[in-house]
C-alpha positions in Angstrom: -23.1 -152.1 -66.9 -22.9 -149.6 -63.4 -20.0 -147.4 -63.3 -17.2 -148.2 -61.1 -17.3 -146.2 -57.1 -15.4 -143.4 -57.3 -13.0 -143.0 -53.8 -12.7 -139.8 -53.4 -8.8 -138.2 -52.4 -9.8 -137.2 -49.1 -10.1 -141.5 -48.3 -6.8 -142.1 -48.4 -6.1 -139.1 -45.6 -9.1 -140.3 -43.9 -6.7 -143.1 -42.5 -4.7 -141.4 -40.4 -7.1 -140.3 -38.2 -8.5 -143.9 -38.0 -5.5 -145.3 -36.8 -5.0 -142.3 -34.3 -8.7 -143.5 -33.0 -6.7 -146.5 -31.9 -5.1 -144.8 -29.0 -8.3 -143.0 -28.4 -9.7 -146.4 -27.8 -7.6 -148.2 -26.0 -6.8 -145.1 -24.1 -11.2 -145.8 -22.4 -10.6 -149.2 -22.4 -6.7 -149.0 -19.8 -8.6 -146.1 -17.5 -12.2 -148.1 -17.7 -10.5 -151.5 -16.6 -8.8 -149.7 -13.7 -11.4 -147.8 -12.0 -14.2 -150.2 -12.3 -11.9 -153.1 -10.8 -11.2 -151.0 -8.3 -14.5 -150.1 -7.7 -14.8 -154.0 -7.1 -18.3 -156.6 -7.1 -21.0 -155.2 -8.4 -24.7 -155.5 -10.4 -25.7 -152.9 -13.5 -28.8 -152.3 -13.8 -30.2 -150.6 -17.2 -34.1 -149.0 -18.3 -35.2 -146.3 -19.5 -33.9 -143.0 -19.2 -37.7 -141.7 -20.0 -39.4 -142.8 -16.6 -39.9 -140.1 -13.8 -39.8 -140.0 -10.7 -42.9 -141.6 -9.8 -43.6 -143.5 -12.0 -44.1 -147.5 -10.5 -40.9 -149.2 -12.1 -38.7 -146.2 -11.5 -39.8 -146.3 -7.3 -38.7 -150.2 -8.2 -35.5 -149.4 -9.0 -34.5 -147.0 -5.7 -35.8 -149.8 -3.8 -34.1 -152.4 -6.0 -30.7 -150.7 -5.9 -31.0 -150.4 -2.1 -31.3 -153.5 -1.6 -28.2 -154.6 -3.6 -26.3 -152.6 -2.3 -26.8 -153.6 1.3 -26.4 -156.9 -0.2 -22.7 -155.3 -0.5 -22.4 -155.0 -4.2 -22.0 -151.1 -6.4 -24.4 -150.5 -8.6 -23.8 -149.4 -12.5 -25.5 -147.3 -14.9 -24.8 -145.3 -17.3 -25.4 -142.5 -15.3 -28.6 -140.8 -16.9 -32.3 -139.8 -16.5 -35.2 -142.5 -15.6 -34.4 -145.8 -14.8 -30.7 -144.8 -14.4 -31.0 -142.3 -12.1 -33.3 -144.3 -10.1 -31.4 -146.8 -9.2 -28.2 -144.4 -8.4 -30.8 -142.7 -6.1 -30.4 -145.6 -4.6 -27.5 -146.7 -4.3 -26.7 -144.6 -2.5 -29.7 -143.4 -0.1 -27.7 -146.6 0.6 -24.5 -145.4 1.4 -23.7 -147.8 -1.2 -21.5 -147.8 -4.3 -23.4 -145.6 -7.2 -21.4 -145.5 -10.5 -22.4 -144.2 -13.5 -21.0 -144.9 -16.7 -21.8 -142.2 -18.5 -21.3 -141.7 -23.3 -20.9 -137.9 -24.8 -24.3 -137.4 -26.9 -24.9 -134.2 -28.0 -28.2 -134.2 -26.8 -27.8 -135.6 -22.5 -26.6 -134.4 -20.1 -23.7 -135.7 -18.0 -24.0 -137.9 -15.3 -27.1 -137.7 -12.9 -27.0 -136.4 -9.6 -26.9 -139.8 -7.5 -23.8 -141.3 -9.5 -20.8 -140.1 -7.3 -18.1 -138.8 -8.9 -15.7 -140.2 -7.8 -16.9 -143.0 -9.8 -18.3 -141.7 -12.6 -16.1 -142.5 -16.1 -16.7 -140.8 -19.5 -17.0 -142.7 -22.9 -16.8 -141.2 -26.5 -17.1 -145.2 -28.0 -20.4 -147.5 -26.9 -18.3 -150.8 -27.7 -15.5 -149.7 -24.9 -18.8 -148.9 -22.4 -20.8 -152.5 -22.9 -17.6 -154.2 -22.0 -17.1 -151.6 -18.7 -21.3 -152.7 -18.2 -20.1 -156.6 -18.8 -16.9 -157.3 -17.3 -17.6 -156.1 -14.2 -21.0 -156.9 -12.9 -22.6 -159.7 -11.4 -25.8 -159.2 -12.7 -27.5 -157.4 -14.7 -31.4 -156.4 -13.7 -33.7 -154.8 -16.9 -36.2 -153.3 -16.7 -39.1 -151.1 -19.1 -36.8 -150.0 -21.7 -36.4 -148.6 -25.2 -33.7 -149.4 -27.9 -30.6 -149.0 -25.7 -32.3 -151.3 -23.2 -32.8 -154.3 -26.0 -29.7 -153.4 -26.6 -27.7 -154.5 -23.0 -29.8 -157.1 -22.8 -29.4 -159.0 -26.0 -25.5 -158.3 -26.2 -25.3 -159.9 -22.9 -27.3 -163.6 -23.5 -25.2 -163.6 -26.8 -22.2 -164.0 -25.0 -23.5 -165.8 -22.3 -24.9 -168.2 -24.8 -21.7 -167.7 -27.5 -19.7 -169.1 -23.6 -17.7 -166.0 -24.6 -18.4 -164.2 -20.4 -18.9 -166.2 -17.5 -22.6 -167.1 -17.4 -23.9 -164.1 -15.0 -28.0 -164.1 -13.3 -30.0 -161.6 -15.8 -33.3 -161.0 -14.7 -36.1 -158.9 -16.2 -38.3 -156.9 -14.2 -41.8 -155.9 -15.2 -44.0 -159.0 -16.5 -46.4 -156.1 -17.8 -44.2 -155.5 -19.7 -41.3 -158.0 -21.1 -44.3 -160.8 -21.5 -45.0 -159.7 -25.5 -41.6 -160.7 -26.0 -41.4 -163.5 -24.4 -43.9 -164.5 -25.8 -43.3 -164.2 -29.2 -39.6 -165.7 -28.8 -41.3 -168.9 -27.9 -43.7 -168.2 -31.1 -40.9 -167.0 -33.6 -37.4 -167.7 -32.5 -38.3 -171.0 -30.5 -40.3 -172.4 -33.8 -38.4 -171.4 -36.1 -35.1 -173.4 -34.7 -33.5 -170.1 -34.4 -32.6 -170.2 -30.8 -33.8 -172.8 -28.9 -35.8 -173.6 -25.7 -32.9 -174.2 -23.7 -31.4 -170.2 -24.5 -35.0 -169.1 -22.3 -33.0 -170.5 -19.1 -30.5 -167.7 -20.3 -32.7 -164.9 -18.4 -36.0 -164.7 -15.5 -38.7 -162.6 -15.6 -40.2 -161.6 -12.3 -41.8 -158.5 -10.2 -40.8 -159.6 -6.5 -37.6 -156.8 -5.7 -36.9 -160.2 -3.1 -37.2 -162.4 -5.1 -34.5 -160.8 -8.0 -32.1 -160.7 -4.2 -33.2 -164.5 -3.9 -31.7 -164.9 -7.4 -28.4 -163.1 -7.3 -27.8 -165.1 -3.5 -28.6 -168.3 -4.5 -26.4 -167.8 -7.9 -23.2 -167.0 -6.0 -24.4 -169.2 -3.2 -21.2 -172.0 -5.0 -19.4 -169.5 -7.2 -16.9 -167.2 -6.7 -17.6 -163.6 -8.0 -15.0 -162.0 -9.8 -15.1 -160.4 -12.8 -16.5 -162.0 -15.9 -13.8 -161.7 -18.9 
């Protein structure tokens, strides 16, 4: 018979730290809600922190973000390097609102040079930060990326699928990069019945930056712009 787990005395004391952490979490939400609401409508742009200037996707993110700010949207990123830096760069060069939602990590620097200091928010909690990406975004534009990009993409699709948030455009940029994933979704998830074929309509995929703009414009032709929940 397996012996019962021994719970150390320190476990009881840690409950006090857990309770106090609630106030830290509340503080991040209160500050985030207040500051993001004042910034106004934005588009969240995601992608790899590892792609450098000169990479085709980096350069596309610069161009696209300029186009988004010309439409009147601010651009939200995670504030880091790579695609995030490119998106902030495009917004800044077009005189638009360049927002960085940074996260305290031991192996990453703080906001990239193109994030506007007055639009910089720093979080300790990933989940609080992710709420800000979603609540105040009128669209998600997702460039090639890693685990973090996938996390943000699939969380947005899950929330839309389950009607927890208002639907908004989710656009994948990079047909070559994303096609293998889309094929797998069709051949495995749709075929197995874990998602419906209609769920594939929750996002679009393209290489054409003008198409990205057109998708967003058409979506808001007869819809109000505002927070998603």
